[in-house]
VOPAGU-2260 file (C-alpha; in pm, 1 decimal, decimal comma):
REM VOPAGU-2260
SITE   aa  ch    i         X         Y         Z
SITE  MET   A    0    4081,9    7407,9   -3359,6
SITE  HIS   A    1    4251,9    7690,3   -3270,3
SITE  PRO   A    2    4609,0    7752,2   -3435,8
SITE  SER   A    3    4771,3    7856,4   -3101,3
SITE  ASN   A    4    4712,9    7491,1   -2951,5
SITE  GLY   A    5    5020,5    7365,5   -3134,6
SITE  ASN   A    6    5243,2    7631,8   -2998,2
SITE  GLU   A    7    5106,0    7592,7   -2628,8
SITE  GLN   A    8    5189,0    7225,5   -2653,6
SITE  SER   A    9    5519,8    7271,5   -2781,2
SITE  ASP   A   10    5586,6    7503,9   -2485,6
SITE  ALA   A   11    5459,0    7275,8   -2241,9
SITE  ASP   A   12    5682,7    6994,9   -2395,2
SITE  ALA   A   13    5980,6    7220,7   -2383,7
SITE  PHE   A   14    5894,6    7323,1   -2027,6
SITE  GLN   A   15    5893,3    6963,6   -1911,4
SITE  SER   A   16    6222,5    6874,7   -2109,1
SITE  ASP   A   17    6400,5    7163,2   -1914,0
SITE  GLU   A   18    6262,8    7031,8   -1591,1
SITE  LEU   A   19    6381,9    6677,7   -1653,8
SITE  GLU   A   20    6727,2    6806,8   -1763,0
SITE  ASN   A   21    6752,7    7007,8   -1425,8
SITE  LEU   A   22    6666,6    6706,7   -1237,7
SITE  LYS   A   23    6927,9    6486,9   -1415,8
SITE  ARG   A   24    7183,2    6757,1   -1354,0
SITE  ASP   A   25    7098,5    6736,8    -984,6
SITE  ALA   A   26    7118,4    6384,4    -979,9
SITE  GLU   A   27    7475,3    6386,2   -1159,8
SITE  LEU   A   28    7586,1    6643,4    -897,7
SITE  GLU   A   29    7474,6    6417,7    -619,6
SITE  MET   A   30    7624,3    6085,9    -750,8
SITE  GLY   A   31    7947,9    6236,0    -879,0
SITE  ARG   A   32    7893,1    6090,3   -1218,1
SITE  LYS   A   33    7719,6    6130,4   -1560,3
SITE  LEU   A   34    7402,5    5946,4   -1594,4
SITE  TRP   A   35    7343,3    5681,7   -1875,8
SITE  GLU   A   36    7144,6    5810,4   -2175,7
SITE  GLU   A   37    6941,8    5601,7   -2414,6
SITE  ASP   A   38    7160,4    5771,6   -2703,2
SITE  ASP   A   39    7478,6    5608,3   -2560,0
SITE  GLY   A   40    7359,5    5246,8   -2649,5
SITE  ALA   A   41    7277,8    4968,6   -2406,0
SITE  ALA   A   42    7376,7    5032,7   -2043,5
SITE  PRO   A   43    7718,4    4880,7   -1977,0
SITE  ARG   A   44    7721,3    4595,7   -1752,6
SITE  GLU   A   45    8018,2    4552,6   -1511,1
SITE  GLN   A   46    8289,4    4356,3   -1651,3
SITE  TYR   A   47    8557,2    4150,2   -1467,5
SITE  GLU   A   48    8858,2    3951,9   -1563,4
SITE  PRO   A   49    8829,4    3591,0   -1593,2
SITE  GLY   A   50    8864,9    3434,9   -1238,0
SITE  ARG   A   51    8784,6    3762,9   -1066,4
SITE  GLU   A   52    8428,4    3724,5   -1002,6
SITE  LEU   A   53    8289,2    3824,6    -682,1
SITE  GLY   A   54    8254,3    3475,9    -525,0
SITE  ARG   A   55    7997,1    3315,6    -311,7
SITE  TYR   A   56    7963,7    3353,9      65,6
SITE  LYS   A   57    8143,3    3095,4     291,0
SITE  TYR   A   58    7888,6    2934,6     513,3
SITE  ASP   A   59    8141,8    2697,2     657,0
SITE  ALA   A   60    8343,8    2994,5     801,8
SITE  VAL   A   61    8254,7    2913,8    1136,8
SITE  LYS   A   62    8519,2    2642,5    1188,5
SITE  ASP   A   63    8771,3    2883,4    1017,0
SITE  LEU   A   64    8709,7    3160,2    1265,1
SITE  GLU   A   65    8754,0    2934,2    1550,2
SITE  GLN   A   66    9083,1    2839,0    1434,9
SITE  GLY   A   67    9215,4    3162,4    1346,1
SITE  VAL   A   68    9185,7    3345,1     997,6
SITE  ARG   A   69    9361,3    3607,6     784,7
SITE  GLY   A   70    9151,8    3876,8     579,1
SITE  TYR   A   71    9019,9    4223,4     588,7
SITE  LEU   A   72    8698,7    4360,5     784,9
SITE  ILE   A   73    8497,6    4618,0     568,2
SITE  ARG   A   74    8276,3    4901,6     704,3
SITE  CYS   A   75    8060,5    5042,2     412,2
SITE  ARG   A   76    7767,7    5223,2     318,9
SITE  PHE   A   77    7425,6    5073,1     447,0
SITE  ARG   A   78    7297,9    4780,4     228,3
SITE  ARG   A   79    7614,1    4834,7      -6,1
SITE  GLU   A   80    7811,2    4555,1     133,0
SITE  ARG   A   81    7836,7    4329,2    -198,3
SITE  THR   A   82    7933,5    4649,0    -389,3
SITE  SER   A   83    8195,6    4743,5    -127,5
SITE  ILE   A   84    8326,4    4386,1    -141,6
SITE  ARG   A   85    8361,1    4408,8    -532,4
SITE  GLU   A   86    8561,6    4753,6    -514,7
SITE  VAL   A   87    8779,7    4628,0    -213,8
SITE  THR   A   88    8865,6    4271,5    -385,6
SITE  GLU   A   89    8955,1    4477,6    -715,3
SITE  ARG   A   90    9195,7    4671,7    -554,5
SITE  LEU   A   91    9351,3    4402,6    -356,7
SITE  ASN   A   92    9383,0    4184,5    -665,1
SITE  ALA   A   93    9551,2    4465,2    -881,1
SITE  GLY   A   94    9874,0    4354,2   -1027,0
SITE  GLN   A   95    9814,1    3989,9    -913,0
SITE  ASP   A   96    9728,1    3671,6   -1109,5
SITE  GLY   A   97    9359,0    3601,5   -1226,9
SITE  GLU   A   98    9289,0    3390,9    -914,6
SITE  ASN   A   99    9045,9    3552,5    -674,3
SITE  ARG   A  100    9203,2    3437,5    -328,2
SITE  PHE   A  101    8920,7    3573,8    -129,9
SITE  GLY   A  102    8608,1    3422,5      53,9
SITE  ILE   A  103    8328,6    3621,7     167,3
SITE  VAL   A  104    8190,9    3581,1     524,5
SITE  LYS   A  105    7826,1    3651,3     575,0
SITE  LEU   A  106    7799,0    3874,1     879,9
SITE  SER   A  107    7466,6    3949,2    1043,5
SITE  PHE   A  108    7542,5    4336,0    1073,5
SITE  ARG   A  109    7441,1    4577,9     792,2
SITE  GLY   A  110    7726,8    4802,5     679,3
SITE  MET   A  111    8009,5    4541,7     742,8
SITE  ALA   A  112    8137,5    4258,6     540,5
SITE  MET   A  113    8481,3    4039,5     592,8
SITE  LEU   A  114    8687,6    3879,8     330,0
SITE  LEU   A  115    8919,3    3583,2     431,8
SITE  ASP   A  116    9230,2    3515,4     261,1
SITE  GLN   A  117    9179,9    3152,6     148,1
SITE  ARG   A  118    9554,3    3058,8     111,7
SITE  ARG   A  119    9668,5    2827,7     394,0
SITE  PRO   A  120   10015,8    2865,9     547,9
SITE  ASP   A  121   10287,9    2595,2     493,4
SITE  GLY   A  122   10428,3    2468,9     794,5
SITE  GLY   A  123   10543,4    2759,2    1032,5
SITE  ALA   A  124   10475,4    3030,6     778,9
SITE  HIS   A  125   10206,2    3206,8     975,0
SITE  ASP   A  126   10420,9    3532,1    1018,1
SITE  ILE   A  127   10465,1    3561,0     636,6
SITE  GLU   A  128   10113,5    3536,4     574,1
SITE  LYS   A  129   10014,5    3801,5     821,8
SITE  ASN   A  130   10298,7    4033,6     679,9
SITE  THR   A  131   10125,3    3979,6     336,2
SITE  VAL   A  132    9804,8    4092,9     465,9
SITE  MET   A  133    9972,3    4393,9     608,0
SITE  LYS   A  134   10152,6    4484,9     278,2
SITE  SER   A  135    9823,2    4437,9      99,6
SITE  MET   A  136    9647,2    4668,1     338,8
SITE  GLN   A  137    9943,7    4928,0     279,4
SITE  ARG   A  138    9895,7    4894,8     -91,1
SITE  LEU   A  139    9523,7    4944,5     -44,7
SITE  MET   A  140    9546,5    5267,8     158,0
SITE  GLU   A  141    9790,3    5422,9     -74,5
SITE  SER   A  142    9573,0    5329,5    -368,1
SITE  ALA   A  143    9286,1    5508,7    -211,2
SITE  ARG   A  144    9479,7    5817,7    -120,6
SITE  GLU   A  145    9515,9    5861,7    -497,4
SITE  ASP   A  146    9178,4    5747,5    -603,6
SITE  GLY   A  147    8934,6    5724,9    -319,1
SITE  LEU   A  148    8665,1    5435,2    -286,5
SITE  ARG   A  149    8285,0    5507,9    -349,2
SITE  PHE   A  150    8124,6    5284,6    -109,4
SITE  THR   A  151    8398,4    5158,3     145,4
SITE  HIS   A  152    8451,9    5384,5     456,0
SITE  ARG   A  153    8739,8    5160,8     609,9
SITE  VAL   A  154    8905,5    4830,8     576,1
SITE  SER   A  155    9109,8    4698,3     883,0
SITE  PRO   A  156    9350,1    4381,4     855,6
SITE  VAL   A  157    9224,5    4059,1    1023,6
SITE  LEU   A  158    9511,3    3867,4    1140,5
SITE  GLU   A  159    9347,7    3646,5    1395,5
SITE  SER   A  160    9030,7    3525,1    1522,6
SITE  CYS   A  161    8874,9    3319,5    1807,0
SITE  VAL   A  162    8584,5    3255,2    2015,0
SITE  CYS   A  163    8455,8    3503,3    2296,2
SITE  THR   A  164    8681,7    3412,1    2588,4
SITE  GLU   A  165    8957,8    3576,3    2804,0
SITE  SER   A  166    9184,8    3293,8    2741,6
SITE  ALA   A  167    9150,7    3292,5    2372,7
SITE  LEU   A  168    9196,7    3656,2    2352,0
SITE  GLU   A  169    9509,0    3658,1    2541,3
SITE  GLU   A  170    9668,9    3400,9    2325,8
SITE  LYS   A  171    9558,2    3577,6    2010,8
SITE  GLY   A  172    9702,7    3893,7    2142,8
SITE  LYS   A  173   10030,3    3717,3    2192,3
SITE  SER   A  174   10033,1    3603,1    1822,2
SITE  LEU   A  175    9997,0    3959,7    1686,6
SITE  VAL   A  176   10341,8    4053,9    1831,5
SITE  SER   A  177   10501,7    3842,2    1561,0
SITE  CYS   A  178   10370,7    4066,2    1290,2
SITE  VAL   A  179   10482,1    4390,6    1463,5
SITE  VAL   A  180   10838,0    4266,0    1515,3
SITE  THR   A  181   10864,3    4140,7    1154,3
SITE  SER   A  182   10652,8    4343,4     921,5
SITE  ASP   A  183   10792,6    4619,9     732,2
SITE  VAL   A  184   10501,9    4847,9     791,8
SITE  PHE   A  185   10615,1    4885,0    1125,2
SITE  ASP   A  186   10895,8    5094,8    1269,0
SITE  SER   A  187   11104,8    4818,4    1424,7
SITE  ASP   A  188   11367,2    5066,0    1553,4
SITE  LYS   A  189   11220,6    5108,2    1896,0
SITE  LYS   A  190   11530,8    5114,0    2139,2
SITE  SER   A  191   11303,8    5166,2    2452,0
SITE  GLY   A  192   10997,6    4963,1    2352,2
SITE  ILE   A  193   10675,7    5054,0    2223,1
SITE  LYS   A  194   10323,3    5211,8    2319,9
SITE  PHE   A  195   10010,0    5037,9    2212,8
SITE  ALA   A  196    9652,8    5071,9    2239,6
SITE  VAL   A  197    9360,2    4863,1    2215,3
SITE  LEU   A  198    9064,9    4962,1    1993,4
SITE  PHE   A  199    8766,3    4741,8    2093,8
SITE  SER   A  200    8437,4    4735,1    1886,6
SITE  GLY   A  201    8151,6    4508,8    2069,1
SITE  ARG   A  202    7869,7    4568,5    1814,5
SITE  GLY   A  203    7633,9    4310,4    1843,2
SITE  LEU   A  204    7757,7    4170,9    2180,5
SITE  SER   A  205    7487,8    3997,7    2402,3
SITE  LYS   A  206    7421,2    4151,0    2740,4
SITE  LYS   A  207    7634,1    3863,5    2903,1
SITE  HIS   A  208    7950,1    3947,7    2678,0
SITE  GLU   A  209    7887,3    4334,1    2704,4
SITE  GLY   A  210    7974,0    4299,6    3064,5
SITE  MET   A  211    8275,9    4130,0    2987,9
SITE  ARG   A  212    8412,1    4416,0    2763,4
SITE  LEU   A  213    8682,5    4542,2    2983,0
SITE  LYS   A  214    8811,4    4207,4    3072,1
SITE  TYR   A  215    8848,7    4123,2    2709,0
SITE  ILE   A  216    9034,0    4432,8    2661,3
SITE  HIS   A  217    9256,0    4368,9    2933,1
SITE  ALA   A  218    9310,8    4007,7    2808,7
SITE  VAL   A  219    9441,7    4127,3    2483,8
SITE  ALA   A  220    9655,1    4400,4    2618,8
SITE  LYS   A  221    9817,8    4137,0    2844,0
SITE  GLY   A  222    9874,8    3890,5    2597,3
SITE  PHE   A  223   10041,0    4154,3    2375,0
SITE  SER   A  224   10269,3    4327,5    2634,2
SITE  ASP   A  225   10374,9    3988,7    2774,2
SITE  GLU   A  226   10466,9    3834,5    2447,7
SITE  TYR   A  227   10644,2    4157,4    2322,8
SITE  ALA   A  228   10867,1    4161,0    2650,5
SITE  SER   A  229   10939,4    3803,9    2607,6
SITE  ARG   A  230   11041,9    3838,1    2224,5
SITE  THR   A  231   11254,6    4150,4    2238,0
SITE  GLY   A  232   11317,6    4206,7    2603,1
SITE  LEU   A  233   11146,5    4559,2    2590,3
SITE  THR   A  234   10839,8    4701,6    2731,3
SITE  ALA   A  235   10502,2    4766,2    2562,1
SITE  THR   A  236   10297,1    5022,5    2752,6
SITE  VAL   A  237    9943,4    5129,0    2692,1
SITE  ASP   A  238    9904,8    5479,6    2569,0
SITE  LEU   A  239    9559,3    5589,6    2435,3
SITE  ARG   A  240    9637,9    5916,4    2295,9
SITE  HIS   A  241    9954,4    5861,1    2080,4
SITE  PRO   A  242   10045,1    5480,0    2056,7
SITE  ASP   A  243   10300,4    5329,8    1818,3
SITE  VAL   A  244   10058,8    5069,7    1729,9
SITE  VAL   A  245    9693,9    5002,2    1761,3
SITE  VAL   A  246    9559,5    4667,2    1815,7
SITE  SER   A  247    9191,3    4623,7    1689,7
SITE  VAL   A  248    8947,5    4389,2    1838,5
SITE  ASP   A  249    8604,2    4350,2    1661,1
SITE  HIS   A  250    8304,1    4134,6    1745,0
SITE  VAL   A  251    8132,7    3986,7    1453,4
SITE  ASP   A  252    7819,7    3755,6    1448,3
SITE  VAL   A  253    7844,3    3471,3    1191,0
SITE  MET   A  254    7554,4    3211,4    1172,5
SITE  GLN   A  255    7429,8    3331,5    1498,4
SITE  ARG   A  256    7763,7    3258,4    1661,0
SITE  GLY   A  257    7988,3    3549,2    1808,1
SITE  PHE   A  258    8338,1    3561,8    1724,3
SITE  MET   A  259    8636,5    3821,6    1790,0
SITE  VAL   A  260    8883,5    3932,4    1504,8
SITE  LEU   A  261    9193,8    4090,6    1583,0
SITE  GLY   A  262    9444,8    4293,0    1375,6
SITE  VAL   A  263    9715,8    4544,3    1424,3
SITE  TYR   A  264    9835,9    4846,3    1246,3
SITE  PRO   A  265   10065,1    5155,4    1290,9
SITE  PHE   A  266    9921,8    5468,4    1432,8
SITE  THR   A  267   10029,9    5649,9    1118,7
SITE  TRP   A  268    9744,4    5482,0     959,3
SITE  CYS   A  269    9514,5    5634,4    1177,5
SITE  GLU   A  270    9305,8    5968,2    1144,5
SITE  GLY   A  271    9526,0    6123,7    1396,7
SITE  ALA   A  272    9448,3    6364,2    1672,8
SITE  SER   A  273    9432,4    6100,1    1921,1
SITE  LYS   A  274    9179,3    5886,1    1700,8
SITE  LEU   A  275    9265,4    5513,8    1674,3
SITE  ASP   A  276    9016,8    5450,2    1366,8
SITE  LEU   A  277    9178,9    5408,3    1045,1
SITE  LYS   A  278    9180,7    5669,0     777,3
SITE  SER   A  279    8874,0    5643,8     572,4
SITE  LEU   A  280    8915,7    5514,7     220,5
SITE  MET   A  281    8601,4    5684,8      72,1
SITE  SER   A  282    8650,8    6002,0    -166,3
SITE  LYS   A  283    8565,0    6313,0      14,6
SITE  ALA   A  284    8205,7    6421,3     -59,0
SITE  PRO   A  285    8151,2    6776,4    -169,5
SITE  THR   A  286    8041,2    7013,3      88,2
SITE  GLN   A  287    7698,1    7149,1      90,3
SITE  GLY   A  288    7836,6    7493,8     -26,3
SITE  THR   A  289    8035,7    7338,0    -301,8
SITE  LYS   A  290    7720,4    7158,2    -418,6
SITE  ARG   A  291    7519,1    7483,8    -437,1
SITE  LYS   A  292    7803,9    7646,9    -636,8
SITE  ASN   A  293    7811,1    7343,0    -879,6
SITE  ARG   A  294    7427,7    7380,0    -900,6
SITE  ASP   A  295    7440,1    7749,2    -974,4
SITE  ALA   A  296    7726,5    7675,3   -1235,2
SITE  VAL   A  297    7483,7    7416,0   -1401,2
SITE  ALA   A  298    7201,1    7670,8   -1425,9
SITE  GLU   A  299    7436,1    7913,5   -1606,0
SITE  GLY   A  300    7551,4    7636,9   -1834,7
SITE  ASP   A  301    7890,8    7581,8   -1689,3
SITE  GLY   A  302    7839,7    7279,3   -1515,4
SITE  PRO   A  303    8002,5    6934,6   -1576,3
SITE  GLU   A  304    7961,1    6763,7   -1894,4
């Protein structure tokens, strides 16, 4: 037995240990968080307050979507739908009582999810409920500006829903005006009317409905402008570059049936520069240069703890 064998083995173990540490450091930089170590004890499980569980999917949501729903449409990382739902509901439930008021709609698309506000309006309180959704959206966006979400790209308000027909979309376009007129998130001091744009997303549309895209957009625009003129005596004109408000229309597929969900939000919530998409809620990922700089810092022993 050679006395040097023990030293060689020790050197090999030390090399493998260093390589493993370097891999862990790279993984931590990619994920933006510290890896769990065995010395830390048992891996912590996600804890939730009583009554704030994620909940179950609403497989009977078809009937609700036909009548009209309130809620939130989520766009998230691929195959991270449930994780995104969890972080959005936690933000929306912040400061509320323990009851989770949301139902989850199972969509056929990856990278999308929908939450329904399960509270039902009393009598003619539809406007109040829409305004509640808008205020919750405003709080969510303010919260994300301070502390961005990890898996959620965008959340848009859902104030109405209907089947995929021109007449139904025109009626739902009319119903959105009440929110614009009464909600605090919109600038109601428009003496000469407002400018609006319709943002249409037809993901998953069949060939039959794809050919109706422009007719669907025109139906929503007609209903919205006619109702605004009727309620205020002012005009609502289309402006695709710098509107005051954006009307969103998204096609969703639920239980092999297609529906349209509609919302409206101020242009100040958009990315700007003539883009009608809502601002991203996700934390800004480090650039490649930043990653390389951090990796060099780790190699020198100055990386994150």
